[in-house]
VEXNU-384207 format. One line per field, with one value per residue (C-alpha): residue in one letter; x, y, z; residue number from 1. Coordinates in nm, 3 decimals, always signed. Example, Ala and Ser with C-alpha at 12.3 -4.5 7.8 and 13.67 -1.06 7.14 Angstrom:
% VEXNU-384207
r	c(A	S) .
xx	c(+1.230	+1.367) .
yy	c(-0.450	-0.106) .
zz	c(+0.780	+0.714) .
k	c(1	2) .
***
This chain:
% VEXNU-384207
r	c(M	T	S	A	L	V	L	I	G	G	V	S	A	L	Y	V	V	Q	F	R	N	Y	L	L	F	H	G	L	V	E	V	F	S	I	L	V	A	F	S	V	F	I	L	S	W	H	A	I	E	D	I	E	S	P	F	I	A	V	M	G	V	S	Y	L	F	I	G	G	V	D	L	L	H	T	L	A	Y	K	G	M	G	V	F	P	E	A	G	A	D	L	P	T	Q	L	W	I	F	G	R	Y	V	E	A	W	S	L	L	G	A	A	L	L	G	F	V	A	A	R	R	T	S	V	D	V	Q	W	D	E	R	T	L	S	F	L	A	A	A	Y	A	L	V	V	G	I	G	L	S	T	V	F	V	F	D	V	F	P	T	T	Y	V	E	G	S	G	L	T	S	F	K	I	S	S	E	Y	G	I	V	G	L	L	A	I	T	L	A	L	L	Y	G	F	R	E	R	F	A	T	R	V	Y	Q	L	L	A	A	S	I	V	L	T	M	G	A	E	L	A	F	T	F	Y	V	D	V	Y	G	I	S	N	A	V	G	H	F	F	K	M	G	S	F	Y	L	V	Y	L	A	V	V	K	T	G	I	R	D	P	Q	K	T	L	Y	R	E	I	A	R	R	E	A	E	T	R	K	F	K	R	A	A	D	Y	S	G	H	A	I	M	I	T	D	A	E	G	T	I	Q	Y	V	N	Q	S	W	E	E	M	T	G	Y	S	A	A	E	A	T	G	R	N	P	H	I	L	S	S	G	E	H	D	D	R	F	Y	E	E	F	W	G	T	I	Q	N	G	E	V	W	E	G	E	I	I	N	E	R	K	N	G	E	R	F	V	I	S	Q	T	A	A	P	I	V	D	D	D	E	E	I	Q	H	F	V	A	V	N	D	D	I	T	E	Q	K	A	Y	E	A	E	L	E	N	D	L	Q	R	S	V	T	Q	L	Q	V	L	G	R	V	L	R	H	N	I	R	N	E	M	S	V	I	I	G	N	A	E	T	I	A	E	D	A	S	D	D	V	A	Q	R	A	S	V	I	V	D	E	G	N	R	V	L	E	H	A	E	K	Q	R	E	I	V	E	L	L	L	E	P	S	N	R	R	P	L	S	L	A	E	V	I	E	S	V	S	E	E	L	Q	R	R	H	P	E	A	A	I	A	V	E	E	F	E	D	V	Q	V	R	T	L	P	E	I	E	Q	A	L	T	E	V	V	E	N	A	I	V	H	S	D	R	E	H	P	A	V	T	I	A	V	W	S	V	D	G	R	V	E	V	R	V	E	D	D	G	P	G	I	P	A	A	E	Q	R	V	I	S	E	D	A	D	I	S	A	L	L	H	S	S	G	M	G	L	W	L	V	D	Q	I	V	A	K	S	G	G	V	L	H	F	D	D	A	D	P	R	G	S	V	V	T	L	A	L	P	R	A	S	A	E	K	K	H	V	V	S	P	P	R) .
xx	c(+2.359	+2.069	+2.184	+2.442	+2.138	+1.967	+2.254	+2.349	+1.958	+2.014	+2.291	+2.147	+1.852	+2.008	+2.261	+1.983	+1.801	+2.091	+2.067	+1.663	+1.638	+1.978	+1.782	+1.589	+1.945	+2.135	+1.844	+1.824	+2.198	+2.226	+1.911	+2.069	+2.401	+2.209	+2.014	+2.341	+2.495	+2.227	+2.198	+2.576	+2.487	+2.178	+2.374	+2.686	+2.476	+2.264	+2.528	+2.706	+2.779	+2.932	+3.150	+3.544	+3.672	+3.746	+3.712	+3.358	+3.261	+3.372	+3.260	+2.875	+2.890	+3.019	+2.826	+2.528	+2.623	+2.776	+2.387	+2.276	+2.533	+2.450	+2.033	+2.112	+2.346	+2.091	+1.783	+2.001	+2.082	+1.978	+1.622	+1.510	+1.312	+1.451	+1.681	+1.561	+1.822	+2.093	+2.225	+2.520	+2.751	+2.551	+2.524	+2.862	+2.965	+2.801	+2.932	+3.302	+3.207	+3.021	+3.387	+3.570	+3.379	+3.400	+3.730	+3.886	+3.646	+3.786	+4.095	+4.047	+3.907	+4.189	+4.412	+4.249	+4.245	+4.605	+4.703	+4.440	+4.623	+4.959	+4.912	+4.672	+4.721	+4.446	+4.146	+3.863	+3.524	+3.297	+2.961	+2.663	+2.846	+3.160	+2.939	+2.724	+3.038	+3.125	+2.830	+2.805	+3.143	+3.047	+2.732	+2.957	+3.188	+2.922	+2.708	+2.999	+3.103	+2.699	+2.698	+3.010	+2.786	+2.394	+2.454	+2.789	+2.824	+3.193	+3.244	+3.504	+3.297	+3.318	+3.147	+3.090	+2.810	+2.961	+3.289	+3.293	+3.490	+3.682	+4.062	+3.971	+3.718	+3.970	+4.256	+3.969	+3.897	+4.281	+4.294	+4.034	+4.241	+4.508	+4.323	+4.169	+4.523	+4.667	+4.361	+4.392	+4.736	+4.669	+4.330	+4.590	+4.795	+4.561	+4.376	+4.403	+4.163	+3.877	+3.765	+3.961	+3.631	+3.537	+3.851	+3.860	+3.507	+3.602	+3.932	+3.737	+3.502	+3.767	+3.946	+3.613	+3.546	+3.899	+3.782	+3.478	+3.675	+3.895	+3.590	+3.468	+3.764	+3.668	+3.286	+3.202	+2.814	+2.654	+2.441	+2.773	+2.938	+3.243	+2.946	+2.810	+3.047	+3.186	+2.807	+2.871	+3.199	+3.032	+2.701	+2.969	+3.165	+2.854	+2.715	+3.027	+3.052	+2.635	+2.785	+3.095	+2.883	+2.511	+2.496	+2.754	+2.655	+2.315	+2.373	+2.735	+2.787	+3.145	+3.260	+3.220	+3.049	+3.199	+3.528	+3.717	+3.467	+3.499	+3.847	+3.909	+3.626	+3.841	+4.138	+3.961	+3.868	+4.216	+4.319	+4.018	+4.113	+4.488	+4.402	+4.198	+4.475	+4.695	+4.653	+4.634	+4.354	+4.311	+4.128	+4.120	+3.957	+3.909	+4.095	+3.822	+3.871	+3.562	+3.599	+3.543	+3.734	+3.791	+3.886	+3.736	+4.047	+3.950	+3.545	+3.700	+3.913	+3.656	+3.307	+3.191	+3.100	+3.199	+2.837	+2.820	+3.166	+3.146	+3.097	+3.150	+3.478	+3.745	+3.631	+3.372	+3.682	+3.810	+3.835	+3.886	+4.229	+4.433	+4.377	+4.317	+4.679	+4.768	+4.530	+4.614	+4.951	+4.811	+4.624	+4.883	+5.162	+4.949	+4.858	+5.186	+5.263	+5.432	+5.383	+5.257	+5.370	+5.275	+5.041	+4.682	+4.435	+4.062	+3.729	+3.549	+3.221	+3.083	+3.334	+3.602	+3.961	+4.204	+4.564	+4.664	+5.009	+4.905	+5.110	+4.916	+4.987	+4.845	+4.782	+4.837	+4.768	+5.026	+4.987	+5.129	+4.725	+4.577	+4.310	+4.327	+4.456	+4.507	+4.640	+4.723	+4.666	+4.728	+4.605	+4.889	+4.679	+4.774	+5.122	+5.111	+4.926	+5.232	+5.469	+5.309	+5.288	+5.696	+5.763	+5.556	+5.760	+6.092	+6.026	+5.912	+6.205	+6.420	+6.264	+6.331	+6.718	+6.759	+6.613	+6.809	+7.153	+7.082	+7.031	+7.349	+7.582	+7.455	+7.558	+7.843	+7.958	+7.857	+8.017	+8.365	+8.401	+8.341	+8.592	+8.799	+8.814	+8.929	+9.192	+9.374	+9.322	+9.514	+9.728	+9.832	+9.852	+10.001	+10.349	+10.489	+10.377	+10.014	+9.986	+10.132	+9.850	+9.599	+9.693	+9.633	+9.284	+9.214	+9.358	+9.102	+8.799	+8.902	+8.913	+8.574	+8.420	+8.550	+8.401	+8.061	+8.084	+8.128	+7.889	+7.671	+7.719	+7.675	+7.352	+7.251	+7.397	+7.175	+6.901	+6.865	+7.086	+7.130	+7.020	+7.272	+7.398	+7.643	+7.946	+8.258	+8.545	+8.820	+8.586	+8.554	+8.912	+9.034	+8.787	+8.924	+9.286	+9.273	+9.068	+9.309	+9.595	+9.493	+9.383	+9.742	+10.011	+10.300	+10.141	+10.243	+9.954	+9.981	+9.726	+9.814	+9.703	+9.400	+9.090	+8.749	+8.493	+8.186	+8.104	+7.761	+7.754	+7.618	+7.749	+7.879	+8.171	+8.371	+8.306	+8.457	+8.778	+8.807	+8.798	+9.102	+9.297	+9.321	+9.335	+9.652	+9.813	+9.696	+9.794	+10.183	+10.453	+10.659	+10.715	+10.611	+10.335	+10.318	+9.985	+9.897	+9.561	+9.578	+9.255	+9.239	+8.930	+8.930	+8.668	+8.346	+8.454	+8.680	+8.901	+9.057	+9.369	+9.456	+9.888	+10.075	+10.470	+10.284	+10.330	+10.053	+9.661	+9.649	+9.509	+9.282	+9.140	+9.099	+8.916	+8.643	+8.500	+8.448	+8.167	+8.308	+8.438	+8.547	+8.293	+8.524	+8.754	+8.476	+8.392	+8.725	+8.936	+8.977	+8.839	+8.457	+8.596	+8.658	+8.368	+8.188	+8.404	+8.309	+7.939	+7.933	+8.149	+7.893	+7.575	+7.690	+7.739	+8.130	+8.373	+8.679	+9.008	+9.384	+9.707	+10.044	+10.210	+10.606	+10.856	+10.633	+10.251	+9.924	+9.711	+9.329	+9.111	+8.797	+8.607	+8.313	+8.062	+8.148	+7.892	+8.059	+8.345	+8.421	+8.659	+9.027	+9.106	+9.429	+9.376	+9.722	+9.831	+9.731	+10.024) .
yy	c(-6.723	-6.725	-6.658	-6.939	-7.205	-7.125	-7.169	-7.471	-7.627	-7.458	-7.624	-7.979	-8.022	-7.929	-8.230	-8.434	-8.302	-8.366	-8.738	-8.780	-8.489	-8.373	-8.166	-7.957	-7.966	-7.803	-7.541	-7.424	-7.349	-7.138	-6.937	-6.855	-6.763	-6.588	-6.394	-6.308	-6.159	-6.006	-5.790	-5.721	-5.539	-5.414	-5.264	-5.103	-4.988	-4.767	-4.655	-4.530	-4.188	-4.264	-4.566	-4.480	-4.843	-4.971	-5.346	-5.272	-5.116	-5.382	-5.677	-5.505	-5.469	-5.824	-6.035	-5.887	-6.130	-6.360	-6.414	-6.457	-6.686	-6.918	-6.890	-6.968	-7.298	-7.365	-7.376	-7.597	-7.819	-8.207	-8.210	-7.857	-7.989	-7.612	-7.747	-8.090	-8.174	-8.032	-8.298	-8.237	-8.078	-7.734	-7.666	-7.781	-7.510	-7.250	-7.331	-7.294	-6.984	-6.808	-6.925	-6.770	-6.423	-6.451	-6.519	-6.269	-6.006	-6.018	-6.054	-5.726	-5.563	-5.653	-5.514	-5.190	-5.211	-5.310	-5.019	-4.772	-4.842	-4.718	-4.443	-4.143	-4.065	-4.296	-4.127	-4.296	-4.160	-4.442	-4.246	-4.400	-4.316	-4.539	-4.821	-4.798	-4.841	-5.115	-5.280	-5.243	-5.388	-5.677	-5.713	-5.731	-6.000	-6.188	-6.198	-6.284	-6.595	-6.699	-6.680	-6.919	-7.170	-7.109	-6.997	-7.076	-7.394	-7.338	-7.346	-7.656	-7.943	-8.019	-8.310	-8.633	-8.866	-9.167	-9.055	-8.731	-8.440	-8.346	-8.198	-7.877	-7.862	-7.996	-7.760	-7.482	-7.531	-7.547	-7.195	-7.045	-7.176	-7.012	-6.649	-6.671	-6.760	-6.385	-6.226	-6.329	-6.173	-5.883	-5.881	-5.874	-5.589	-5.351	-5.491	-5.224	-5.049	-5.302	-5.297	-5.635	-5.829	-5.768	-5.816	-6.169	-6.256	-6.171	-6.426	-6.666	-6.643	-6.665	-6.967	-7.172	-7.082	-7.233	-7.524	-7.570	-7.539	-7.812	-8.047	-7.984	-8.157	-8.465	-8.601	-8.809	-8.810	-8.481	-8.599	-8.707	-8.641	-8.436	-8.247	-8.196	-8.123	-7.828	-7.643	-7.638	-7.465	-7.233	-7.179	-7.081	-6.865	-6.699	-6.678	-6.488	-6.250	-6.157	-6.101	-5.879	-5.710	-5.686	-5.769	-5.519	-5.252	-5.217	-5.215	-5.049	-4.922	-4.727	-5.077	-5.140	-4.938	-4.594	-4.721	-4.445	-4.211	-4.271	-4.303	-3.923	-3.841	-3.969	-3.755	-3.476	-3.538	-3.546	-3.256	-2.993	-3.113	-3.050	-2.691	-2.559	-2.636	-2.433	-2.145	-2.003	-1.891	-2.143	-2.082	-2.342	-2.261	-2.456	-2.379	-2.107	-1.920	-2.017	-2.103	-2.479	-2.502	-2.244	-2.324	-2.208	-1.940	-1.822	-1.782	-1.590	-1.374	-1.268	-1.291	-1.493	-1.884	-2.156	-2.197	-1.845	-1.836	-2.174	-2.148	-1.760	-1.593	-1.431	-1.080	-1.143	-0.964	-0.705	-0.356	-0.143	-0.043	-0.251	-0.155	-0.415	-0.442	-0.623	-0.868	-0.951	-1.016	-1.195	-1.457	-1.457	-1.568	-1.837	-1.950	-1.985	-2.242	-1.990	-1.878	-1.543	-1.374	-1.066	-0.827	-0.783	-0.497	-0.674	-0.605	-0.811	-0.910	-0.597	-0.376	-0.324	-0.315	-0.576	-0.646	-0.996	-1.209	-1.409	-1.729	-1.827	-2.163	-2.371	-2.746	-2.976	-3.311	-3.590	-3.420	-3.088	-2.922	-2.690	-2.802	-2.602	-2.288	-2.248	-1.958	-1.955	-1.618	-1.476	-1.160	-0.882	-0.580	-0.511	-0.590	-0.321	-0.058	-0.080	-0.079	+0.255	+0.398	+0.288	+0.452	+0.757	+0.788	+0.712	+0.972	+1.250	+1.159	+1.196	+1.520	+1.663	+1.527	+1.681	+2.014	+1.957	+1.899	+2.229	+2.449	+2.313	+2.304	+2.705	+2.761	+2.572	+2.730	+3.083	+3.058	+2.850	+3.162	+3.417	+3.222	+3.186	+3.538	+3.648	+3.370	+3.506	+3.849	+3.755	+3.560	+3.844	+4.161	+3.914	+3.773	+3.507	+3.264	+3.441	+3.397	+3.051	+2.925	+3.162	+2.939	+2.607	+2.782	+2.872	+2.544	+2.355	+2.548	+2.466	+2.099	+2.129	+2.263	+2.000	+1.723	+1.941	+1.922	+1.541	+1.501	+1.665	+1.416	+1.114	+1.223	+1.276	+0.996	+0.804	+0.950	+1.036	+0.774	+0.744	+0.498	+0.274	+0.326	+0.257	+0.501	+0.535	+0.465	+0.673	+0.962	+0.926	+0.844	+1.172	+1.434	+1.352	+1.339	+1.687	+1.824	+1.723	+1.841	+2.118	+2.183	+2.031	+2.115	+1.983	+1.636	+1.414	+1.210	+0.917	+0.719	+0.397	+0.328	+0.132	+0.017	+0.192	-0.013	+0.046	+0.003	-0.005	+0.220	+0.544	+0.866	+0.937	+0.715	+1.019	+1.183	+0.838	+0.839	+1.210	+1.126	+0.868	+1.032	+1.371	+1.169	+1.024	+1.343	+1.547	+1.313	+1.245	+1.327	+1.451	+1.732	+1.619	+1.318	+1.062	+0.895	+0.634	+0.536	+0.178	-0.029	-0.452	-0.599	-0.965	-1.210	-0.988	-0.673	-0.389	-0.247	+0.082	+0.069	+0.375	+0.366	+0.642	+0.638	+0.880	+0.698	+0.499	+0.473	+0.477	+0.109	+0.328	+0.502	+0.135	+0.003	+0.305	+0.056	-0.256	-0.341	-0.317	+0.010	+0.247	+0.578	+0.765	+0.678	+0.763	+1.160	+1.232	+1.136	+1.201	+0.836	+0.994	+0.999	+0.683	+0.559	+0.794	+0.608	+0.290	+0.325	+0.505	+0.152	-0.081	+0.075	+0.076	-0.312	-0.305	-0.377	-0.123	-0.287	-0.180	-0.297	-0.190	-0.041	-0.153	-0.009	+0.230	+0.409	+0.251	+0.078	+0.172	-0.087	+0.021	-0.321	-0.238	-0.450	-0.399	-0.353	-0.420	-0.343	+0.039	+0.098	+0.171	+0.485	+0.631	+0.837	+1.065	+1.220	+1.589	+1.844) .
zz	c(-4.938	-5.108	-5.469	-5.392	-5.309	-5.590	-5.804	-5.656	-5.743	-6.087	-6.175	-5.980	-6.195	-6.511	-6.447	-6.388	-6.669	-6.909	-6.882	-6.916	-7.176	-7.323	-7.630	-7.336	-7.097	-7.404	-7.472	-7.141	-7.136	-7.457	-7.408	-7.047	-7.227	-7.561	-7.289	-7.104	-7.391	-7.498	-7.190	-7.178	-7.540	-7.409	-7.093	-7.279	-7.500	-7.315	-7.138	-7.420	-7.342	-6.993	-7.143	-7.170	-7.149	-7.466	-7.359	-7.242	-7.548	-7.803	-7.526	-7.507	-7.902	-7.988	-7.760	-7.980	-8.249	-8.072	-7.887	-8.250	-8.352	-8.029	-8.110	-8.505	-8.331	-8.046	-8.327	-8.568	-8.268	-8.341	-8.294	-8.261	-8.645	-8.724	-8.995	-9.006	-9.278	-9.144	-8.927	-8.658	-8.875	-8.898	-8.513	-8.461	-8.759	-8.578	-8.298	-8.375	-8.584	-8.282	-8.051	-8.341	-8.313	-7.925	-7.874	-8.154	-8.031	-7.634	-7.794	-7.993	-7.662	-7.466	-7.703	-7.690	-7.337	-7.308	-7.551	-7.401	-7.043	-7.146	-7.422	-7.310	-7.642	-7.749	-7.800	-7.879	-7.828	-7.732	-7.839	-8.054	-8.374	-8.262	-8.175	-8.462	-8.689	-8.498	-8.492	-8.867	-8.905	-8.691	-8.899	-9.224	-9.109	-8.926	-9.233	-9.447	-9.204	-9.177	-9.585	-9.573	-9.380	-9.528	-9.861	-10.043	-9.781	-9.827	-9.422	-9.373	-9.224	-8.821	-8.737	-8.932	-8.829	-8.673	-8.649	-8.450	-8.493	-8.783	-8.724	-8.842	-8.560	-8.320	-8.440	-8.397	-8.017	-7.967	-8.135	-7.959	-7.663	-7.767	-7.855	-7.493	-7.354	-7.487	-7.380	-7.034	-7.039	-7.207	-6.965	-6.650	-6.794	-6.754	-6.456	-6.262	-6.503	-6.360	-5.960	-5.808	-5.833	-6.184	-6.277	-6.100	-6.265	-6.628	-6.585	-6.386	-6.723	-6.992	-6.832	-6.814	-7.155	-7.238	-7.027	-7.232	-7.573	-7.415	-7.341	-7.688	-7.881	-7.718	-7.760	-8.033	-7.969	-7.972	-7.649	-7.488	-7.172	-7.327	-7.484	-7.150	-6.969	-7.199	-7.183	-6.797	-6.849	-7.097	-6.846	-6.616	-6.808	-6.911	-6.559	-6.440	-6.683	-6.612	-6.244	-6.371	-6.614	-6.609	-6.217	-6.083	-6.392	-6.259	-5.884	-5.896	-6.258	-6.167	-6.115	-6.468	-6.690	-6.539	-6.368	-6.607	-6.463	-6.113	-6.114	-6.257	-6.025	-5.775	-5.882	-5.913	-5.545	-5.416	-5.675	-5.559	-5.181	-5.289	-5.449	-5.159	-4.936	-5.179	-5.015	-5.340	-5.545	-5.850	-6.169	-6.485	-6.829	-7.127	-7.492	-7.540	-7.202	-7.030	-6.705	-6.543	-6.212	-5.912	-5.580	-5.248	-5.204	-5.557	-5.416	-5.129	-5.346	-5.574	-5.397	-5.682	-5.621	-5.762	-5.939	-6.069	-6.247	-6.399	-6.771	-6.819	-6.887	-6.661	-6.808	-6.509	-6.306	-6.526	-6.354	-6.728	-6.562	-6.831	-7.196	-7.465	-7.569	-7.197	-7.265	-7.599	-7.487	-7.178	-7.432	-7.692	-7.469	-7.335	-7.631	-7.762	-7.502	-7.261	-6.884	-6.829	-6.506	-6.353	-6.179	-6.270	-6.067	-6.070	-5.951	-5.703	-5.727	-5.450	-5.685	-5.466	-5.637	-5.609	-5.658	-5.789	-5.841	-6.146	-6.282	-6.620	-6.813	-7.102	-6.983	-7.311	-7.387	-7.531	-7.874	-7.754	-7.824	-7.557	-7.354	-7.043	-6.900	-6.527	-6.334	-6.011	-5.829	-5.504	-5.349	-5.314	-5.251	-4.881	-5.006	-5.286	-5.095	-4.790	-5.107	-5.221	-4.865	-4.865	-5.147	-5.023	-4.684	-4.896	-5.160	-4.830	-4.676	-5.012	-5.063	-4.725	-4.738	-5.063	-4.906	-4.594	-4.805	-5.015	-4.737	-4.543	-4.847	-4.891	-4.518	-4.556	-4.875	-4.760	-4.368	-4.556	-4.783	-4.510	-4.312	-4.592	-4.733	-4.387	-4.352	-4.709	-4.571	-4.239	-4.463	-4.664	-4.336	-4.078	-3.947	-4.141	-3.796	-3.818	-4.190	-4.216	-3.969	-4.138	-4.485	-4.307	-4.249	-4.570	-4.706	-4.462	-4.553	-4.943	-4.855	-4.649	-4.951	-5.185	-4.900	-4.941	-5.318	-5.315	-5.048	-5.326	-5.599	-5.375	-5.279	-5.637	-5.749	-5.496	-5.492	-5.864	-6.078	-6.436	-6.664	-6.823	-7.207	-7.441	-7.435	-7.608	-7.379	-7.632	-7.601	-7.189	-7.181	-7.425	-7.212	-6.901	-6.994	-7.165	-6.943	-6.598	-6.840	-6.842	-6.477	-6.387	-6.637	-6.398	-6.404	-6.719	-6.855	-7.081	-7.246	-7.407	-7.751	-7.742	-7.989	-7.936	-7.734	-7.644	-7.301	-7.133	-6.839	-6.628	-6.788	-6.437	-6.529	-6.630	-6.343	-6.190	-6.399	-6.316	-5.989	-6.007	-6.233	-6.032	-5.717	-5.854	-5.930	-5.640	-5.391	-5.570	-5.347	-5.697	-5.838	-6.160	-6.123	-6.378	-6.440	-6.715	-6.843	-7.034	-7.160	-7.175	-7.293	-7.095	-7.116	-7.205	-6.993	-7.024	-6.727	-6.750	-6.547	-6.362	-6.260	-6.091	-5.928	-5.581	-5.265	-5.324	-5.158	-4.801	-4.667	-4.457	-4.779	-4.965	-4.725	-4.781	-5.065	-4.840	-4.607	-4.269	-4.368	-4.060	-4.116	-3.971	-4.255	-4.526	-4.336	-4.272	-4.542	-4.912	-4.882	-4.962	-5.362	-5.378	-5.222	-5.492	-5.756	-5.618	-5.604	-6.005	-6.068	-5.919	-6.048	-6.367	-6.331	-6.291	-6.009	-5.879	-5.703	-5.633	-5.656	-5.606	-5.886	-5.965	-5.840	-5.624	-5.660	-5.688	-5.987	-5.994	-6.253	-6.300	-6.488	-6.687	-6.907	-7.263	-7.488	-7.849	-8.059	-8.248	-8.530	-8.367	-8.249	-8.152	-7.822	-7.804	-7.460	-7.427	-7.505) .
k	c(1	2	3	4	5	6	7	8	9	10	11	12	13	14	15	16	17	18	19	20	21	22	23	24	25	26	27	28	29	30	31	32	33	34	35	36	37	38	39	40	41	42	43	44	45	46	47	48	49	50	51	52	53	54	55	56	57	58	59	60	61	62	63	64	65	66	67	68	69	70	71	72	73	74	75	76	77	78	79	80	81	82	83	84	85	86	87	88	89	90	91	92	93	94	95	96	97	98	99	100	101	102	103	104	105	106	107	108	109	110	111	112	113	114	115	116	117	118	119	120	121	122	123	124	125	126	127	128	129	130	131	132	133	134	135	136	137	138	139	140	141	142	143	144	145	146	147	148	149	150	151	152	153	154	155	156	157	158	159	160	161	162	163	164	165	166	167	168	169	170	171	172	173	174	175	176	177	178	179	180	181	182	183	184	185	186	187	188	189	190	191	192	193	194	195	196	197	198	199	200	201	202	203	204	205	206	207	208	209	210	211	212	213	214	215	216	217	218	219	220	221	222	223	224	225	226	227	228	229	230	231	232	233	234	235	236	237	238	239	240	241	242	243	244	245	246	247	248	249	250	251	252	253	254	255	256	257	258	259	260	261	262	263	264	265	266	267	268	269	270	271	272	273	274	275	276	277	278	279	280	281	282	283	284	285	286	287	288	289	290	291	292	293	294	295	296	297	298	299	300	301	302	303	304	305	306	307	308	309	310	311	312	313	314	315	316	317	318	319	320	321	322	323	324	325	326	327	328	329	330	331	332	333	334	335	336	337	338	339	340	341	342	343	344	345	346	347	348	349	350	351	352	353	354	355	356	357	358	359	360	361	362	363	364	365	366	367	368	369	370	371	372	373	374	375	376	377	378	379	380	381	382	383	384	385	386	387	388	389	390	391	392	393	394	395	396	397	398	399	400	401	402	403	404	405	406	407	408	409	410	411	412	413	414	415	416	417	418	419	420	421	422	423	424	425	426	427	428	429	430	431	432	433	434	435	436	437	438	439	440	441	442	443	444	445	446	447	448	449	450	451	452	453	454	455	456	457	458	459	460	461	462	463	464	465	466	467	468	469	470	471	472	473	474	475	476	477	478	479	480	481	482	483	484	485	486	487	488	489	490	491	492	493	494	495	496	497	498	499	500	501	502	503	504	505	506	507	508	509	510	511	512	513	514	515	516	517	518	519	520	521	522	523	524	525	526	527	528	529	530	531	532	533	534	535	536	537	538	539	540	541	542	543	544	545	546	547	548	549	550	551	552	553	554	555	556	557	558	559	560	561	562	563	564	565	566	567	568	569	570	571	572	573	574	575	576	577	578	579	580	581	582	583	584	585	586	587	588	589	590	591	592	593	594	595	596	597	598	599	600	601	602	603	604	605	606	607	608	609	610	611	612	613	614	615	616	617	618	619	620	621	622	623) .
***
């Protein structure tokens, strides 16, 4: 309220003064605007290290020279006596020149601010060196402009005694108004970079400046009312600049000089809150690996406070568990712009070791240059301990099962050997009826031994699986067909000609193929079973098809490879062999499936992943 009363009183006093002593009125108005201009420069220059707004930076430097030209204009004004022989044209020339400097400066500042607001890649450091270069450029331009007035006398005439303003002066005023209108539009385009009140004050200042320039197009007498109105507008314009930059810059610098810094600090506070509530331990370093930020979870996990960690290298957490190659691979990955994921054994401040699951990635600018690295960590120490305990329990269970399995199989073999031996003796010495029953005992005993052997193979496969590797399918099929032809000379095993391929599979695939072919021979109802092995390449996979002319595979045995298999089918049928085949094929990355042959029999297909094609190799049926 007091400020408003003082302002009203000052303007009223100036209004009265301009009627009684226009020269005094003019001097007071110009001195006020000059003081505001110099104040804007001084405030901006002393905030040089923290200014990030190009508009304020350019405006601050330009107002030093605008105030200087206005000072010359004031001293040259008619009646001041500093330039007694110059007349009214000199101050008018200086006025126009000063307004051109002001209009072009504001336009340039607004253009830089507009571009910077939309393109974060515009990265100008408004430090003392930059502003010194800018001030030197202004000094050069203003010096050349003043030399056209004072030295070379080539600046166009702006005022003629008795007739008033020249066309150059009037058209220049309109041109200046146009430049200011463009400035106002650009300023609106990045208004969000200012506090609302600061933007409103700057925009109103430009509007008043435009009004002043229009008023200065009408006067004939330099002491006339139009001239006075223009100066009132100018005083109002500079008063608004004073409120927007000088007063606000002193009382609340975050709204003007440090607006961008305040905005970034607000964003930083939001990020810190989000990081603290994320549940992850977060660390950010600069491009050299120096810690710049850690959140509360990181402090709790490591025992280091943010103050202790900031400025240091993450090596403070090194436990010595990882060698140089590990860290070289880590830094090489993220420095190449890639994301690194893995587990690290670190050491807390108190010396306690802990395990983290870490995801580390680079943070790049718009030019794809790495500026920071961020690491998101989770403490998995308890999880790893639990996994180790489970692993130990599992290993103990596996060992116990292996021992138990060996003992059971040993006992079964020994006891069944005794049973089979006695049954064979009985079959030889007893009557036909008893001998037949003894033969059944021998057959069932041998079947029990076969089951025990398959059980051993299954247990070994499950507990100690082999690694996949490329195998020649021709060699596998040739080995299987020759061996089974030797065991079962009554069977006709045919291998269709095919081009050899490499399959990436377990070595046990030969065992699986043997099981399928032998199962077809043993369970055939024909005197001379016929089995055909064919190989097909389908969509990057290799299919081995075993077709027989037997009675087909019972549905109960086929179901043992499905998830809803009846356990009795697995324990009490030859389906155990098919289940073993399915496990080998599945662990090889393949699929096992059954089809009916035409007109009778079964087709068992082992679909396996292909490795690479090899030279053609013809596999012939064994003789």
